The first five atom37 places (N, CA, C, CB, O) and aatype in JSON, in Angstrom:
{
  "aatype": [20, 20, 20, 20, 20, 20, 20, 20, 20, 20, 20, 20, 20, 20, 20, 20, 20, 20, 20, 20, 20, 20, 20, 20, 20, 20, 20, 20, 20, 20, 20, 20, 20, 20, 20, 20, 20, 20, 20, 20, 20, 20, 20, 20, 20, 20, 20, 20, 20, 20, 20, 20, 20, 20, 20, 20, 20, 20, 20, 20, 20, 20, 20, 20, 20, 20, 20, 20, 20, 20, 20, 20, 20, 20, 20, 20, 20, 20, 20, 20, 20, 20, 20, 20, 20, 20, 20, 20],
  "atom_mask": [
    [1, 1, 1, 1, 1],
    [1, 1, 1, 1, 1],
    [1, 1, 1, 1, 1],
    [1, 1, 1, 1, 1],
    [1, 1, 1, 1, 1],
    [1, 1, 1, 1, 1],
    [1, 1, 1, 1, 1],
    [1, 1, 1, 1, 1],
    [1, 1, 1, 1, 1],
    [1, 1, 1, 1, 1],
    [1, 1, 1, 1, 1],
    [1, 1, 1, 1, 1],
    [1, 1, 1, 1, 1],
    [1, 1, 1, 1, 1],
    [1, 1, 1, 1, 1],
    [1, 1, 1, 1, 1],
    [1, 1, 1, 1, 1],
    [1, 1, 1, 1, 1],
    [1, 1, 1, 1, 1],
    [1, 1, 1, 1, 1],
    [1, 1, 1, 1, 1],
    [1, 1, 1, 1, 1],
    [1, 1, 1, 1, 1],
    [1, 1, 1, 1, 1],
    [1, 1, 1, 1, 1],
    [1, 1, 1, 1, 1],
    [1, 1, 1, 1, 1],
    [1, 1, 1, 1, 1],
    [1, 1, 1, 1, 1],
    [1, 1, 1, 1, 1],
    [1, 1, 1, 1, 1],
    [1, 1, 1, 1, 1],
    [1, 1, 1, 1, 1],
    [1, 1, 1, 1, 1],
    [1, 1, 1, 1, 1],
    [1, 1, 1, 1, 1],
    [1, 1, 1, 1, 1],
    [1, 1, 1, 1, 1],
    [1, 1, 1, 1, 1],
    [1, 1, 1, 1, 1],
    [1, 1, 1, 1, 1],
    [1, 1, 1, 1, 1],
    [1, 1, 1, 1, 1],
    [1, 1, 1, 1, 1],
    [1, 1, 1, 1, 1],
    [1, 1, 1, 1, 1],
    [1, 1, 1, 1, 1],
    [1, 1, 1, 1, 1],
    [1, 1, 1, 1, 1],
    [1, 1, 1, 1, 1],
    [1, 1, 1, 1, 1],
    [1, 1, 1, 1, 1],
    [1, 1, 1, 1, 1],
    [1, 1, 1, 1, 1],
    [1, 1, 1, 1, 1],
    [1, 1, 1, 1, 1],
    [1, 1, 1, 1, 1],
    [1, 1, 1, 1, 1],
    [1, 1, 1, 1, 1],
    [1, 1, 1, 1, 1],
    [1, 1, 1, 1, 1],
    [1, 1, 1, 1, 1],
    [1, 1, 1, 1, 1],
    [1, 1, 1, 1, 1],
    [1, 1, 1, 1, 1],
    [1, 1, 1, 1, 1],
    [1, 1, 1, 1, 1],
    [1, 1, 1, 1, 1],
    [1, 1, 1, 1, 1],
    [1, 1, 1, 1, 1],
    [1, 1, 1, 1, 1],
    [1, 1, 1, 1, 1],
    [1, 1, 1, 1, 1],
    [1, 1, 1, 1, 1],
    [1, 1, 1, 1, 1],
    [1, 1, 1, 1, 1],
    [1, 1, 1, 1, 1],
    [1, 1, 1, 1, 1],
    [1, 1, 1, 1, 1],
    [1, 1, 1, 1, 1],
    [1, 1, 1, 1, 1],
    [1, 1, 1, 1, 1],
    [1, 1, 1, 1, 1],
    [1, 1, 1, 1, 1],
    [1, 1, 1, 1, 1],
    [1, 1, 1, 1, 1],
    [1, 1, 1, 1, 1],
    [1, 1, 1, 1, 1]
  ],
  "atom_positions": [
    [[-5.75, 20.76, 29.17], [-6.36, 21.88, 28.49], [-5.79, 21.97, 27.07], [-6.12, 23.21, 29.27], [-4.57, 21.91, 26.87]],
    [[-6.67, 22.1, 26.11], [-6.24, 22.26, 24.72], [-5.78, 23.7, 24.49], [-7.37, 21.88, 23.74], [-6.41, 24.65, 24.95]],
    [[-4.68, 23.84, 23.75], [-4.17, 25.16, 23.4], [-4.1, 25.26, 21.89], [-2.76, 25.41, 24.04], [-3.5, 24.42, 21.22]],
    [[-4.73, 26.3, 21.36], [-4.75, 26.56, 19.92], [-4.01, 27.85, 19.65], [-6.21, 26.63, 19.38], [-4.0, 28.76, 20.48]],
    [[-3.38, 27.93, 18.49], [-2.62, 29.12, 18.1], [-3.34, 29.85, 16.98], [-1.19, 28.74, 17.67], [-3.7, 29.25, 15.97]],
    [[-3.56, 31.14, 17.16], [-4.12, 31.94, 16.07], [-3.02, 32.19, 15.04], [-4.71, 33.3, 16.6], [-1.84, 32.04, 15.34]],
    [[-3.4, 32.56, 13.83], [-2.42, 32.88, 12.8], [-1.54, 34.04, 13.25], [-3.12, 33.23, 11.46], [-0.34, 34.05, 13.0]],
    [[-2.16, 35.01, 13.91], [-1.43, 36.17, 14.41], [-0.37, 35.75, 15.43], [-2.4, 37.19, 15.04], [0.77, 36.19, 15.36]],
    [[-0.76, 34.9, 16.38], [0.18, 34.42, 17.39], [1.33, 33.68, 16.72], [-0.53, 33.51, 18.41], [2.49, 33.93, 17.03]],
    [[1.0, 32.77, 15.82], [2.02, 31.97, 15.14], [3.01, 32.85, 14.4], [1.36, 30.98, 14.17], [4.21, 32.61, 14.44]],
    [[2.51, 33.87, 13.72], [3.35, 34.8, 12.95], [4.35, 35.51, 13.87], [2.48, 35.84, 12.2], [5.54, 35.54, 13.59]],
    [[3.85, 36.08, 14.96], [4.73, 36.83, 15.86], [5.64, 35.92, 16.68], [3.9, 37.7, 16.79], [6.75, 36.31, 17.03]],
    [[5.17, 34.71, 17.0], [6.02, 33.73, 17.69], [7.23, 33.39, 16.82], [5.21, 32.44, 18.03], [8.36, 33.38, 17.3]],
    [[6.98, 33.12, 15.54], [8.09, 32.79, 14.63], [9.04, 33.96, 14.47], [7.54, 32.37, 13.26], [10.26, 33.78, 14.43]],
    [[8.49, 35.16, 14.37], [9.32, 36.36, 14.22], [10.19, 36.59, 15.46], [8.43, 37.59, 13.96], [11.38, 36.89, 15.34]],
    [[9.6, 36.45, 16.63], [10.32, 36.66, 17.9], [11.43, 35.64, 18.12], [9.36, 36.62, 19.06], [12.49, 35.97, 18.66]],
    [[11.19, 34.4, 17.71], [12.11, 33.31, 18.06], [13.01, 32.88, 16.92], [11.32, 32.13, 18.53], [13.8, 31.95, 17.07]],
    [[12.91, 33.54, 15.79], [13.66, 33.14, 14.59], [15.14, 32.91, 14.88], [13.51, 34.19, 13.5], [15.7, 31.88, 14.5]],
    [[15.77, 33.85, 15.54], [17.2, 33.73, 15.84], [17.47, 33.63, 17.34], [17.95, 34.93, 15.27], [18.54, 34.0, 17.82]],
    [[16.49, 33.11, 18.06], [16.62, 33.05, 19.51], [16.03, 31.74, 20.05], [15.94, 34.26, 20.16], [14.92, 31.73, 20.59]],
    [[16.77, 30.64, 19.91], [16.24, 29.34, 20.36], [15.97, 29.28, 21.86], [17.21, 28.25, 19.99], [15.08, 28.55, 22.29]],
    [[16.72, 30.02, 22.66], [16.47, 29.98, 24.11], [15.14, 30.66, 24.45], [17.63, 30.67, 24.88], [14.44, 30.21, 25.36]],
    [[14.78, 31.72, 23.73], [13.49, 32.37, 23.95], [12.36, 31.44, 23.5], [13.41, 33.71, 23.19], [11.32, 31.36, 24.15]],
    [[12.57, 30.76, 22.39], [11.57, 29.8, 21.9], [11.28, 28.75, 22.96], [12.06, 29.13, 20.58], [10.13, 28.41, 23.22]],
    [[12.33, 28.23, 23.56], [12.19, 27.21, 24.6], [11.48, 27.79, 25.83], [13.56, 26.64, 25.0], [10.62, 27.12, 26.42]],
    [[11.83, 29.0, 26.22], [11.2, 29.65, 27.38], [9.7, 29.84, 27.15], [11.87, 31.02, 27.66], [8.91, 29.59, 28.06]],
    [[9.32, 30.27, 25.95], [7.9, 30.46, 25.63], [7.16, 29.13, 25.7], [7.74, 31.09, 24.23], [6.07, 29.05, 26.27]],
    [[7.76, 28.09, 25.13], [7.13, 26.77, 25.16], [6.96, 26.27, 26.6], [7.95, 25.76, 24.35], [5.95, 25.67, 26.94]],
    [[7.97, 26.53, 27.44], [7.89, 26.13, 28.85], [6.74, 26.84, 29.55], [9.22, 26.43, 29.57], [6.01, 26.22, 30.33]],
    [[6.59, 28.13, 29.28], [5.51, 28.9, 29.93], [4.14, 28.44, 29.45], [5.69, 30.4, 29.66], [3.19, 28.4, 30.23]],
    [[4.02, 28.1, 28.17], [2.75, 27.6, 27.66], [2.42, 26.26, 28.32], [2.79, 27.44, 26.11], [1.27, 26.02, 28.69]],
    [[3.41, 25.4, 28.46], [3.21, 24.12, 29.13], [2.81, 24.33, 30.59], [4.49, 23.26, 29.06], [1.9, 23.67, 31.09]],
    [[3.49, 25.25, 31.27], [3.13, 25.56, 32.65], [1.7, 26.06, 32.73], [4.1, 26.61, 33.23], [0.96, 25.69, 33.64]],
    [[1.3, 26.91, 31.78], [-0.07, 27.41, 31.75], [-1.06, 26.26, 31.59], [-0.25, 28.43, 30.62], [-2.11, 26.24, 32.24]],
    [[-0.74, 25.29, 30.73], [-1.62, 24.14, 30.53], [-1.76, 23.33, 31.82], [-1.08, 23.24, 29.41], [-2.85, 22.87, 32.15]],
    [[-0.66, 23.17, 32.54], [-0.66, 22.35, 33.75], [-1.22, 23.08, 34.96], [0.74, 21.88, 34.04], [-1.89, 22.48, 35.8]],
    [[-0.94, 24.37, 35.06], [-1.35, 25.15, 36.23], [-1.53, 26.62, 35.84], [-0.3, 25.02, 37.38], [-0.63, 27.43, 36.05]],
    [[-2.69, 26.96, 35.27], [-2.89, 28.33, 34.78], [-2.76, 29.41, 35.85], [-4.23, 28.43, 34.15], [-2.54, 30.58, 35.52]],
    [[-2.88, 29.04, 37.1], [-2.81, 30.05, 38.16], [-1.46, 30.07, 38.87], [-3.9, 29.8, 39.17], [-1.35, 30.6, 39.98]],
    [[-0.44, 29.48, 38.23], [0.9, 29.52, 38.82], [1.32, 30.98, 38.97], [1.93, 28.72, 37.94], [1.16, 31.77, 38.03]],
    [[1.86, 31.36, 40.13], [2.19, 32.77, 40.38], [3.15, 33.39, 39.36], [2.79, 32.9, 41.73], [3.06, 34.59, 39.08]],
    [[4.06, 32.61, 38.79], [5.03, 33.18, 37.85], [4.38, 33.64, 36.55], [6.11, 32.16, 37.55], [4.96, 34.44, 35.82]],
    [[3.18, 33.14, 36.25], [2.5, 33.52, 35.02], [1.82, 34.88, 35.13], [1.48, 32.47, 34.64], [1.64, 35.58, 34.13]],
    [[1.44, 35.25, 36.32], [0.74, 36.53, 36.54], [-0.48, 36.65, 35.63], [1.69, 37.72, 36.31], [-0.72, 37.7, 35.03]],
    [[-1.24, 35.57, 35.52], [-2.44, 35.54, 34.68], [-3.45, 36.57, 35.17], [-3.08, 34.13, 34.67], [-3.75, 36.65, 36.36]],
    [[-3.97, 37.36, 34.23], [-4.98, 38.34, 34.6], [-5.91, 38.64, 33.43], [-4.31, 39.63, 35.09], [-5.52, 38.55, 32.27]],
    [[-7.13, 39.0, 33.78], [-8.14, 39.38, 32.79], [-7.86, 40.81, 32.35], [-9.58, 39.25, 33.37], [-7.49, 41.66, 33.15]],
    [[-8.05, 41.05, 31.06], [-7.8, 42.38, 30.52], [-9.05, 43.25, 30.58], [-7.3, 42.29, 29.08], [-10.15, 42.76, 30.84]],
    [[-8.86, 44.52, 30.35], [-9.96, 45.49, 30.44], [-10.08, 46.25, 29.13], [-9.74, 46.47, 31.62], [-9.31, 46.04, 28.19]],
    [[-11.06, 47.14, 29.09], [-11.24, 48.0, 27.92], [-11.68, 47.21, 26.71], [-9.97, 48.74, 27.6], [-12.56, 46.35, 26.8]],
    [[-11.08, 47.52, 25.56], [-11.49, 46.85, 24.32], [-11.05, 45.38, 24.28], [-10.91, 47.58, 23.13], [-11.49, 44.64, 23.4]],
    [[-10.21, 44.96, 25.22], [-9.75, 43.57, 25.26], [-10.4, 42.82, 26.42], [-8.21, 43.52, 25.39], [-9.81, 41.87, 26.94]],
    [[-11.59, 43.22, 26.81], [-12.26, 42.7, 28.0], [-12.52, 41.19, 27.93], [-13.56, 43.42, 28.2], [-12.67, 40.55, 28.97]],
    [[-12.57, 40.62, 26.75], [-12.8, 39.17, 26.6], [-11.51, 38.37, 26.71], [-13.47, 38.88, 25.27], [-11.55, 37.14, 26.75]],
    [[-10.37, 39.04, 26.77], [-9.07, 38.37, 26.73], [-8.4, 38.32, 28.11], [-8.16, 39.07, 25.76], [-8.77, 39.03, 29.04]],
    [[-7.41, 37.44, 28.19], [-6.58, 37.28, 29.37], [-5.13, 37.38, 28.92], [-6.87, 35.91, 30.1], [-4.84, 37.3, 27.73]],
    [[-4.22, 37.55, 29.86], [-2.81, 37.65, 29.52], [-1.98, 36.98, 30.6], [-2.39, 39.12, 29.35], [-2.35, 36.96, 31.77]],
    [[-0.83, 36.43, 30.18], [0.15, 35.97, 31.16], [1.54, 36.35, 30.71], [0.04, 34.45, 31.37], [1.8, 36.6, 29.53]],
    [[2.43, 36.38, 31.67], [3.8, 36.84, 31.47], [4.71, 35.67, 31.09], [4.32, 37.54, 32.72], [4.63, 34.6, 31.68]],
    [[5.57, 35.91, 30.11], [6.6, 34.92, 29.76], [7.86, 35.25, 30.53], [6.87, 34.91, 28.21], [8.37, 34.43, 31.3]],
    [[8.36, 36.46, 30.33], [9.51, 36.97, 31.09], [9.62, 38.46, 30.82], [10.83, 36.23, 30.7], [9.29, 38.93, 29.73]],
    [[10.08, 39.18, 31.79], [10.24, 40.62, 31.63], [8.99, 41.28, 31.08], [11.41, 40.91, 30.72], [7.92, 41.22, 31.69]],
    [[9.13, 41.89, 29.92], [8.04, 42.64, 29.28], [7.24, 41.79, 28.28], [8.61, 43.86, 28.58], [6.31, 42.3, 27.66]],
    [[7.59, 40.53, 28.12], [6.97, 39.67, 27.11], [5.67, 39.05, 27.63], [7.94, 38.57, 26.67], [5.66, 38.42, 28.69]],
    [[4.59, 39.24, 26.87], [3.26, 38.77, 27.27], [2.64, 37.88, 26.21], [2.35, 39.96, 27.55], [2.94, 38.0, 25.02]],
    [[1.78, 36.98, 26.65], [0.93, 36.19, 25.76], [-0.51, 36.54, 26.07], [1.19, 34.64, 25.92], [-0.93, 36.51, 27.23]],
    [[-1.26, 36.89, 25.03], [-2.68, 37.22, 25.17], [-3.47, 36.02, 24.68], [-3.06, 38.52, 24.38], [-3.15, 35.43, 23.65]],
    [[-4.52, 35.66, 25.43], [-5.32, 34.49, 25.07], [-6.79, 34.77, 25.31], [-4.88, 33.27, 25.86], [-7.16, 35.72, 26.01]],
    [[-7.6, 33.93, 24.72], [-9.03, 33.96, 24.99], [-9.49, 32.53, 25.22], [-9.82, 34.64, 23.81], [-9.0, 31.6, 24.58]],
    [[-10.42, 32.36, 26.13], [-10.95, 31.02, 26.41], [-11.97, 30.65, 25.35], [-11.59, 30.97, 27.82], [-12.82, 31.45, 24.97]],
    [[-11.87, 29.4, 24.86], [-12.82, 28.84, 23.91], [-13.44, 27.61, 24.54], [-12.13, 28.5, 22.53], [-13.04, 27.2, 25.63]],
    [[-14.41, 27.01, 23.87], [-15.18, 25.9, 24.45], [-14.32, 24.82, 25.1], [-16.02, 25.27, 23.39], [-14.6, 24.4, 26.22]],
    [[-13.29, 24.37, 24.41], [-12.52, 23.23, 24.92], [-11.07, 23.57, 25.24], [-12.55, 22.11, 23.91], [-10.21, 22.69, 25.23]],
    [[-10.79, 24.84, 25.51], [-9.42, 25.22, 25.84], [-9.2, 26.71, 25.7], [-8.44, 24.48, 24.97], [-10.07, 27.52, 26.03]],
    [[-8.02, 27.06, 25.21], [-7.69, 28.47, 25.01], [-7.11, 28.68, 23.62], [-6.71, 28.96, 26.08], [-6.49, 27.79, 23.04]],
    [[-7.31, 29.88, 23.11], [-6.73, 30.3, 21.84], [-5.7, 31.37, 22.16], [-7.82, 30.84, 20.85], [-6.04, 32.42, 22.7]],
    [[-4.43, 31.1, 21.83], [-3.39, 32.09, 22.02], [-3.51, 33.09, 20.87], [-1.95, 31.44, 22.06], [-3.37, 32.73, 19.7]],
    [[-3.78, 34.33, 21.21], [-4.14, 35.36, 20.24], [-2.94, 36.19, 19.81], [-5.2, 36.26, 20.81], [-2.82, 36.52, 18.63]],
    [[-2.05, 36.53, 20.75], [-0.94, 37.44, 20.44], [0.2, 37.19, 21.4], [-1.4, 38.92, 20.53], [0.02, 36.65, 22.49]],
    [[1.4, 37.59, 20.96], [2.59, 37.53, 21.8], [3.45, 38.72, 21.44], [3.37, 36.18, 21.6], [3.57, 39.08, 20.27]],
    [[4.03, 39.33, 22.44], [4.89, 40.48, 22.2], [5.12, 41.25, 23.49], [4.29, 41.4, 21.13], [4.74, 40.81, 24.57]],
    [[5.73, 42.41, 23.34], [5.97, 43.26, 24.51], [4.65, 43.8, 25.03], [6.94, 44.42, 24.16], [3.63, 43.75, 24.35]],
    [[4.68, 44.3, 26.23], [3.5, 44.88, 26.85], [2.85, 45.9, 25.92], [3.86, 45.55, 28.2], [1.64, 45.84, 25.68]],
    [[3.62, 46.83, 25.39], [3.08, 47.88, 24.52], [2.55, 47.33, 23.2], [4.15, 48.92, 24.24], [1.59, 47.86, 22.65]],
    [[3.17, 46.27, 22.68], [2.73, 45.7, 21.4], [1.39, 44.98, 21.52], [3.78, 44.73, 20.87], [0.54, 45.11, 20.64]],
    [[1.19, 44.23, 22.58], [-0.03, 43.42, 22.67], [-1.22, 44.16, 23.27], [0.24, 42.2, 23.49], [-2.36, 43.77, 23.05]],
    [[-0.96, 45.24, 24.02], [-2.05, 46.0, 24.62], [-2.32, 47.28, 23.85], [-1.73, 46.33, 26.08], [-2.48, 48.34, 24.45]],
    [[-2.39, 47.18, 22.54], [-2.6, 48.38, 21.71], [-4.05, 48.61, 21.42], [-1.84, 48.26, 20.41], [-4.4, 49.57, 20.73]]
  ]
}
């Protein structure tokens, strides 16, 4: 599965991981796991509702989420952040 990064995702990914290499590695591991097995139980992949009805989300760890949308040949990672930050 192809994974594309939106400018918004890239911006917040860099901000979150700037001084935290272990978090950067954890996020990359979860993205790889999503590519290999999107329905792995640890990801808690789910479709969103309301104004984000076209989007999906999966868990990185704790309160950290990645929001994505499916595109023709893969997924576009739209946002990353805490539960409250990404579901605004």
